[in-house]
N, C-alpha and C positions, 0 to 999 in steps of 0.2 A: 980829427973828425968826431963827432958825437955817435954814439951806437945806438941803436933806434931802440924808440923807446918801447920799452917792455906793452906787452898786450894784457888787459885784464877786463878781459869780456866776462868774465864766470861773476866779475863784483855787478852790485847791484844800487842803482841813483836811488837818492830820497831827496824829496824837497821839505827841508824843514819847517815844520806848521805849528802854529800857537795851541797853548793848553791853558784855558784856568785854572791857575795852581793855587795852593793857601799852604798853608805849614801843617805838615802831618806830625802824629806824634806817637813816637813808637811805644808800643804801651806789652809787656810781656806776659803771656796767659800759661795753661796748660791744656795737654791735646787728652780730650776725655772722648767715651764710646758715644756712641749715639744714642745709643740704650744701654741701662745698664743697673740690675736689681742685686739686693740683697735676699737672700732666700733664709728665712730664719724658722727656727724650729714650732709647734703651733702645740705641742703635747710631748711630755716628759716621757724619756724612754733611752734605748740604747741605740745609737748608730751601726747599724748594720750592714749596708753597702753604701759607695761611692762609687760614682759609674766611671770616675776618671781622675785626673790632674788637672795642674795648670795649663795653658794652652790647647785640651782638647775640645776638639768641637762639636757639637749635639744639637740635631734638629729640634723645632718645635714640638711640644708635646712629650720629648722622651724623657726615662727617669735619670736622675743629676743624682738621689737619695733615699735612703730607706730609713727607718726607724722602726725596729720590734713592733710587731700587732699582736703577741700571741696573748695576751690580756683580753684586747680588744674582741679579736675570733673566739675568745669562750664567750665574751658578752653577746659576740651575735648569735651562738648558737644556742644559748637560754633565752632571747628575744623572738629567735625563729621559733622555740618550742612553746612560749607564750602564744605566740601569735595563734598557732596550731592550736594550741586548748580554746583559744577567744573565737578563730573560725568553728570549731566542733558546737562550742554553745551558740552559738549564731544558728547553726542548722537545727538545733533541737528546740531553740524559741521559735523554730520558726512552723515547724514540725507540731509544735503543741498551738500554735495559734489557728495554723490549718485545721488539724482534730476541733478547737473551740469553734472553726467559722460553720464547721459541717457536721458538728457532732456535735450541741452544746453541753456545758455539762451541768447546767440550770435543769435541764429535763431528765439528768440521771437519774434512776431509781435507786441506785446505789449510796445517793447521797441524804437520804431519807429513810430512817430506818422503821418500820411499821411491821402489822401482821399479817400471817398468813406468806404466800408467793413471794418472794423479795419487794419489799415495800410495795405490795398488792394496796394493800388500802389507803397508804399514803397518795399512791399515786391517783386513784379514783375518788375517794371521797378527802383525804384532809389536806391539800393543795388547792382542791378546785373548792370546796367549803372557807378555807383561809383568803382565797382571791375573793370570792363573794363576801368575806365578813371584811376585807383592807387588810387582811395577816399578812399579804405576800404579793409580790410583782414579778412574775419571770421575766418578762419584757426587762426590767432592770435589771434585774438579776445576769440576762445575758451578754447586757452590754457593759457592764460592771466584770464580768468575767472577760468579754475580749478585749478592755481596756487593760486587764491585768496582764492579759499574755501577749500585748503588742507593747507594753513598757518596757516586759521581758524580752522582749525581741529590739528594741531602740536600746537598752543595757548592752546587750550581747554585743550588738553591729561599733557601739561605741568602744569597748573591749578591745573590738579588732581594730579599730582607726589608733588606739592610744599603741597598742603593739605594733603597728606597721610606723607610726611616729618614730618610738625608740628604736625602730629598726634601721627607719632613716636616721637617725642620729649617729647610730653606733656607725654606717655607711660613711657617714660625712667626717667622722673622726679618723676612719679609718685613711681616708683618703688625705688627709693632714698629716698620716704616718710617709707619705712619698712626697718630697720635693720636686717637682716637673718643670721641663725648661718652658719658658712663659713664650718665647720666641728662638730663632737660631740663632746661634754664638756661642762661644766660650767659656769654659770658666777658666777666671782671671784668679781669685785668691780660695782658697782651701781653709774654712776655720775649723775644722774639728777632723777628726779622723776615727775610721772604724776601731768600735769597740766604746768611743766617747759617749758617756753620758751626759743628755741635754734637759733642759729646763724649756716650756714655753716661752718663747720673744729671744730665744739664743741663738745670737748669728750662725747660719750653715756654711754658706757659699756663697759669693760675688760672682756675677755672672753678667754677661755684656757681651753687646753686636759690635766687634771693634770690626767688620767690613767695610762701616761708614763711621768717619770721624770726624771731629769738631775741635774748635778750640775757644776754651771758654777764659771769659778776658774779665775785670773787676775794671771798668771804665768811669773814669772821675765823673763827677753828675755835669759837671761844665761842657764835657767833650759830647756827651750822651745827643743833644740835638744835631750833633753829625753826622749822626749815624741813623740809617732808614732801615728796614729790613727789607730783605732782595738787593741791597748795593752790593757790589763789589769792591774788596779793600785786598791790596796789597797785604802778601801776612811771608814769613821768612818760617821755617822749621830746623830746627837745633839738628838735625841729622842733615850732614853734606850740605850745610847752609842751602838746602834747598828751596827756594821761593815760588810759593804760587797766588794764584789770587781765592780767597776765599770770601763766599757770601753771607750776609749778614743770615741766621735763619730765625734769629729769636731775642728779644731786648724783654730783658725782666721787668715789671709794671713799677717798681717800688725800687727805692736805693738804699743801701744799708747804712743805718741812724748812725754809727759811730765810724764808718771807713769813707761814708760818703761816695760810695761808686757803687754802679749798676752793673748788675752781671750781664755782659751779653756774649751768644752763644756764635761762631762761625762754622759754615760749611766746609769742609776741605774736600780738592777731587777724590774721586775714587781712586785707588791704589799709591797713594802718597806713600815716602819711605816714613819709617815712627811707627809708634802704638802710644796706645793712653800711656798718661804720667810724663810725656817727654814735655821739653820746655820748647814753646813758638812765638813768636812776633808778630802782633798786627800793626798796621800805620794807618790810625785814626783822623782824618781831617780835624784841624781844629778851625770852628764857624769864628773863634773871638777875633781871628787875624785878617785883617781886609786880603784878599783874593786879587792876583793879577795873573797876568798873561808873558808867561814863557814860553822859551822855545824847546820842544821836545823831540828827543832823537830815538833812534833805536840804541839799546845797548850794544848790540854788537859792533856799530860804527864806532865806539870807542876804543881807541890804541892806547896804550901806557909805554913813555916814552922817561923812561929813569921813573919819577915819582909822580910824574906830571902827567894830563888825560888829554890827547889829542884824536881830530879828527882830520879824515881827508876831505876838503872841499872842493869841488868841480868847481873850475872858472869857467869863463863865457868862450875860451880858446881851448876848450877840452883838456886842459892840464889841470895837475891836481896840484894842493898844496896841504900840506900838513901845519892845522891850527892848534892852538894852544886853548883849551877852555877851562872853565870853570864848573863842576857838575854842581846841580842842587839834589834833589830829593827823587826817587823814584817814583815815576808815574804808578807805573803798574809792573806785572812781571818779563815785562820786555821791554818797556819804555821810561828814560830817566829827563828830567830836564835841565836846563843850562843857564846857568846864571850869567854867564860872560862867554863872547868868545864868537859867538854865533849870532844870527838874525835869520827872522820868520821869513822863509824864501830864500835863499842859499840852499843850494844845493850839493847834496854828500856822499860820500858810497856809505850804503848801508854794512856793506860786507865787507871789508879790504882782506884783500889776499895778503897771507905772511910774508913779510919781508918788503912790502910795499914802502915807495919814499915816496917824495915829494916831485913832484913835476912827471910823474905818466900821463900818457895821452891818452884821452879816451880813444877807441876806435866802436867799438859798439857794445851797448851793454842792455842789462837790463833794466826797466824805470818802476819805480815805488811810488806811491805815493804818500801823503805828506799822512797825520792823525786827522 
């Protein structure tokens, strides 16, 4: 007497569906941060402060590194003194201009020596007689005096602007003594230590946003035609053999003239294991190979029998049959193509229970449609 067939109600059935599939080429690449900068020295000096070590996180606008600024602070105090003097000269020039405007020096009797009371003879006789004889022009003298005082005001104001410009220049150089985080991220590499003397252009720190990661791949020029911005590409990370779908984020506009490759960046899902610098692979479609329609099944449906791959096919009588299949390439992170052993439209178990064998009878189960 045959024992009753075990129940596999927890298994889900799946109808094999076709998918147009070509040949994919596996290309190796490197995991890189979404954003990375190298902060360099902009002025010479000695490093007097570093905010942290490799791996430390900082928010945007936080101070990362500082170079000594004693010399610049002394220059700033000197410029402030020059600015104060220039502003005093401006105020004096404005006072002199106002005095000339309301009390013209051309009418000052002390400017023309003469007899009697201070310049009395010159005030009443010499100037008036000289004006009638065409020897003087009080209006012209007044305008010349006003212009002279106005010129002094303008020169004093220009000196103030010059001093303020020098102050802004020193302040800009003072800002150059500080390395500020341009975005939220971590220090990935320190290139100097406290006490080191640096010169303009010398790298100080490498700072990166490691919250979002990308895969950078040099794709052969013949394969770039099959890659479009925004499309999803199967990828495998070296950490734990993790398989994910990566999105094409950027395709560089020109190819490397020596290697004849085009740099392509793929966005990784947030929270994947690993970090910058690690090895990764992507599966890029080869458009030069004819496209075929192949059966596609979930990876969870595949079971190993020794070194062979097999799936459980559900017959019309509700019983299962263990059938060997030859697998093709991965279609995405969850599906794989079948080269032989299955036909489109056949029903298989998408997640057969452990220890299952042929001739199990279906009682009731969930169902899942194909792709």
